[in-house]
PLY file of the C-alpha trace (Angstrom):
ply
format ascii 1.0
element vertex 230
property float x
property float y
property float z
element edge 229
property int vertex1
property int vertex2
end_header
101.48 102.08 89.31
100.70 99.26 92.00
98.15 96.48 91.44
95.52 96.04 94.25
93.29 93.02 95.13
90.66 94.70 96.96
89.59 98.17 98.73
90.69 97.10 102.15
93.99 96.42 100.95
94.32 100.18 99.93
92.89 101.09 103.33
94.93 99.18 105.26
98.22 100.57 103.85
96.98 103.76 105.09
95.68 102.98 108.61
94.69 100.03 110.75
90.87 100.34 111.21
90.66 98.04 114.09
88.81 99.79 116.77
88.34 103.09 114.58
85.11 104.82 113.97
84.64 104.98 110.17
82.41 106.96 107.87
81.83 105.33 104.77
80.45 108.08 102.34
78.52 106.88 99.40
78.45 103.08 100.67
76.41 101.65 97.67
75.43 98.19 98.38
77.20 98.37 101.77
79.51 95.46 101.35
82.62 97.54 101.87
81.13 98.76 105.19
80.55 95.59 106.52
84.10 94.26 105.51
85.48 96.89 107.48
83.32 96.24 110.51
84.59 92.53 109.95
88.08 94.11 110.46
87.16 95.47 113.57
86.07 99.29 112.82
82.74 100.72 114.00
81.14 101.62 110.30
78.45 104.06 109.60
77.71 103.85 106.20
75.75 106.80 104.38
74.07 107.04 101.13
71.54 109.54 99.13
67.96 109.10 99.21
68.11 107.64 95.70
70.22 104.56 96.67
68.15 103.01 99.35
69.29 99.60 98.20
72.38 99.69 100.38
69.84 99.84 103.12
67.77 97.34 102.29
70.29 94.70 101.27
72.78 95.38 104.22
70.91 94.97 107.60
72.76 97.42 110.33
74.18 95.61 113.36
76.21 96.76 116.40
79.30 97.46 114.32
77.75 98.69 111.16
74.98 101.09 110.73
73.35 103.24 107.67
72.16 106.43 107.32
70.47 108.70 104.51
72.34 111.91 104.05
74.35 113.73 101.36
78.21 114.14 101.87
77.78 117.82 101.71
75.33 117.65 104.80
76.79 114.62 106.91
74.20 113.73 109.86
77.15 112.81 111.94
78.84 114.51 115.33
81.59 116.68 114.67
84.98 115.16 115.67
83.95 111.56 116.08
85.24 109.93 113.16
88.78 108.49 112.62
88.44 107.78 109.02
85.98 109.27 106.12
85.99 107.29 103.11
85.12 107.90 99.74
85.37 104.89 97.47
85.02 105.93 94.15
82.12 108.18 95.03
83.34 111.36 95.60
82.91 112.57 91.76
79.24 111.85 92.56
78.61 114.65 94.65
77.69 117.54 92.51
80.65 119.89 91.62
79.26 122.89 93.27
78.94 120.94 96.48
82.34 119.20 96.40
84.21 121.71 98.82
81.11 121.74 100.96
81.64 117.82 101.41
85.04 118.21 101.81
84.65 120.86 104.78
81.65 118.59 106.28
84.18 115.70 106.28
86.68 118.41 107.98
84.03 118.77 110.77
83.39 115.24 111.67
87.13 114.02 111.72
88.87 113.75 114.82
92.17 115.76 114.78
94.13 112.71 113.99
91.99 111.39 111.47
92.22 110.64 107.96
90.22 111.23 104.71
90.86 108.52 102.03
89.30 109.15 98.75
89.79 106.83 95.84
88.71 108.07 92.71
88.77 106.47 89.01
91.16 107.66 86.64
90.10 107.94 82.61
92.82 106.17 80.82
92.64 105.05 77.33
92.27 101.13 76.86
91.57 100.80 80.53
88.22 99.51 82.21
87.17 103.07 81.80
86.66 102.57 78.22
83.73 100.39 78.97
82.42 102.46 81.90
82.07 105.53 79.90
79.55 103.87 77.47
77.15 103.80 80.44
78.34 107.44 81.57
81.28 109.70 80.62
82.53 110.84 84.04
85.67 112.50 82.80
84.41 116.19 83.92
83.18 115.06 87.11
86.41 113.24 87.77
88.43 116.51 86.95
86.36 118.66 89.02
86.74 116.13 92.18
90.60 116.02 91.84
90.38 119.71 91.64
88.36 120.12 94.91
90.91 117.73 96.59
94.02 119.69 95.54
92.56 122.97 96.74
91.36 121.57 100.34
93.77 123.42 102.40
91.76 126.52 102.90
88.78 124.64 104.54
91.49 122.75 106.89
92.57 119.62 105.26
96.19 118.92 104.09
96.99 116.46 101.10
99.24 113.99 102.85
99.90 112.05 99.55
98.44 110.30 96.34
99.39 107.20 94.36
97.71 105.45 91.37
96.95 101.81 91.88
94.70 99.53 89.55
92.30 96.65 90.18
91.67 93.95 87.75
88.07 93.82 86.41
86.54 91.24 83.92
83.83 91.84 81.42
81.44 89.86 83.88
82.21 92.53 86.58
81.19 95.15 83.86
77.90 93.47 83.19
77.27 93.11 86.91
77.84 97.27 86.95
75.41 98.02 84.13
72.47 95.52 85.48
72.85 97.25 89.17
72.85 101.09 87.88
71.02 101.24 84.53
67.51 100.89 85.28
65.81 101.06 81.89
66.15 97.39 80.30
66.47 99.10 76.61
69.60 101.12 77.88
71.05 98.06 79.39
70.85 96.14 75.94
72.21 99.10 73.90
75.06 99.62 76.29
76.03 95.97 76.63
75.95 95.45 73.02
78.35 98.15 72.41
80.43 97.07 75.30
80.81 93.61 74.10
82.19 94.66 70.81
84.72 97.23 72.37
85.61 94.76 75.04
86.29 92.03 72.51
88.55 94.28 70.28
90.58 95.52 73.98
91.29 91.77 74.64
92.25 90.82 71.29
94.65 93.75 71.41
96.53 91.72 73.96
95.99 88.08 72.25
93.35 87.27 75.29
89.61 85.94 74.99
86.84 88.22 76.22
86.73 85.55 78.94
90.29 85.59 80.10
91.12 89.31 79.71
91.55 91.35 82.65
90.82 95.19 82.54
92.88 97.71 84.54
90.60 99.72 86.64
92.77 102.67 87.53
92.26 104.93 90.46
93.96 107.83 92.31
94.28 107.27 96.01
94.28 110.51 97.74
95.00 110.61 101.90
94.09 113.80 103.50
94.21 115.19 107.23
93.20 117.89 109.43
95.43 120.58 109.00
97.71 121.62 111.74
97.21 118.27 113.60
100.08 115.93 114.28
100.67 113.24 111.22
0 1
1 2
2 3
3 4
4 5
5 6
6 7
7 8
8 9
9 10
10 11
11 12
12 13
13 14
14 15
15 16
16 17
17 18
18 19
19 20
20 21
21 22
22 23
23 24
24 25
25 26
26 27
27 28
28 29
29 30
30 31
31 32
32 33
33 34
34 35
35 36
36 37
37 38
38 39
39 40
40 41
41 42
42 43
43 44
44 45
45 46
46 47
47 48
48 49
49 50
50 51
51 52
52 53
53 54
54 55
55 56
56 57
57 58
58 59
59 60
60 61
61 62
62 63
63 64
64 65
65 66
66 67
67 68
68 69
69 70
70 71
71 72
72 73
73 74
74 75
75 76
76 77
77 78
78 79
79 80
80 81
81 82
82 83
83 84
84 85
85 86
86 87
87 88
88 89
89 90
90 91
91 92
92 93
93 94
94 95
95 96
96 97
97 98
98 99
99 100
100 101
101 102
102 103
103 104
104 105
105 106
106 107
107 108
108 109
109 110
110 111
111 112
112 113
113 114
114 115
115 116
116 117
117 118
118 119
119 120
120 121
121 122
122 123
123 124
124 125
125 126
126 127
127 128
128 129
129 130
130 131
131 132
132 133
133 134
134 135
135 136
136 137
137 138
138 139
139 140
140 141
141 142
142 143
143 144
144 145
145 146
146 147
147 148
148 149
149 150
150 151
151 152
152 153
153 154
154 155
155 156
156 157
157 158
158 159
159 160
160 161
161 162
162 163
163 164
164 165
165 166
166 167
167 168
168 169
169 170
170 171
171 172
172 173
173 174
174 175
175 176
176 177
177 178
178 179
179 180
180 181
181 182
182 183
183 184
184 185
185 186
186 187
187 188
188 189
189 190
190 191
191 192
192 193
193 194
194 195
195 196
196 197
197 198
198 199
199 200
200 201
201 202
202 203
203 204
204 205
205 206
206 207
207 208
208 209
209 210
210 211
211 212
212 213
213 214
214 215
215 216
216 217
217 218
218 219
219 220
220 221
221 222
222 223
223 224
224 225
225 226
226 227
227 228
228 229
């Protein structure tokens, strides 16, 4: 399992985004989309209507624009995208619609394009232990993996997969809860439980909570258009 520093490092090992047209599905706050634009890509970030903060916080530019549409109904011209990217967002597609979302990715990709899906992996003792206090996504993660591994009949082939991990601090987790848990009472409840658990996990490795870095483990899947030159 390889340690990585940034999302850009994962993407850069698979393809050079300079001059590429990139579709960031589930772009969240838009920061990755902007970073990719800074690398020389032309980027379209899409989000659901419930996460409009991405559009509000990240103004559009010539190289980076945003649209509101779901992964299963992309508002993008077919055959126009070099890279479709799901960065820890594919498991947020409702499971009955995951195959439709992959089919949409196939439609918008150029014949030589790539689909990169980075998904969290539930691993005991990892950052997952904290994340699941806010929402246990194991069933969604399994459904996402199953959809990716059965994408051949919709015109996508799996080129390869690898496990990587990012390092996260407890402060990173607090920021995550503050951003995504709306009710103040729920935030307090989650953070109280998380502080105790995080302290135990850190102590088990002889670290203080402030110095400990949790492994956020992810599976990187790279897919391409079936039958195209790879």
